C-alpha positions, 0 to 999 in steps of 0.5 A, a space after each residue: 340486516 339492513 346495516 349490514 346490507 348498507 355496508 356490502 352496498 357501500 364496500 361495493 360501490 367503493 369497489 366501482 369507483 376504484 375500479 373505475 378510477 384504475 380503469 381511468 388511471 390506465 387510460 391515462 398512462 396508454 393515452 401517455 404512451 401513445 402521445 409519446 411513441 407518436 413524438 418518437 414517430 415525428 422526431 423520426 420521421 423529421 431526422 429521415 425528411 432532414 436527412 433526405 432535404 440534406 442530401 438533396 441539397 448536396 446533391 443540388 450543390 454537387 451539381 452546381 459546382 461541376 457546372 461551375 468547373 465546366 464552366 470555368 474550363 470553358 472560361 479557361 479555353 476562351 482565355 487562352 484562345 483570346 491570348 494566343 489570337 493577342 485580343 486583350 481584355 483591357 481594350 476600351 469597349 469603345 474599341 470593341 463596339 467598333 471593331 463589331 461595327 467594322 466586322 459588320 461593314 466587312 472591314 475585316 476579313 480571314 485569311 487562309 490560316 483564320 488570322 483576322 487582318 483589319 483594313 482601314 476604311 473610311 466607315 474605321 475612320 468617321 467612327 471617331 474624328 481624334 483618334 489616329 487612323 488605323 493601320 493593317 495589322 496581322 493578329 497572330 
């Protein structure tokens, strides 16, 4: 009877060990599924964030391109005005400073048609010793 009882207990203990191992295997399998699902969620979130970031970057670049286009249009208008008024970009920097100084000295005035007329004065002659004396010119 003790042998049969021992065999019954052994079978029971084996069954408990098998159930414990089966439960552990299920827990490991479920943990693996949870990790895989979490990885999928994180991959989706990374993709969403990357798409949102790219969309924001594209919007910002489009805004910059629009600003640059507006600035380019403004520059073209300024260049057209310069061309129409006869101001040359190739003038030396010194002459631009002299122009500004002469304007401060009120050696330049605007006529009724808003054409700039330069008048030679002593201040213009003092700015440079070896340059020829400027002549009165009407700029179209």
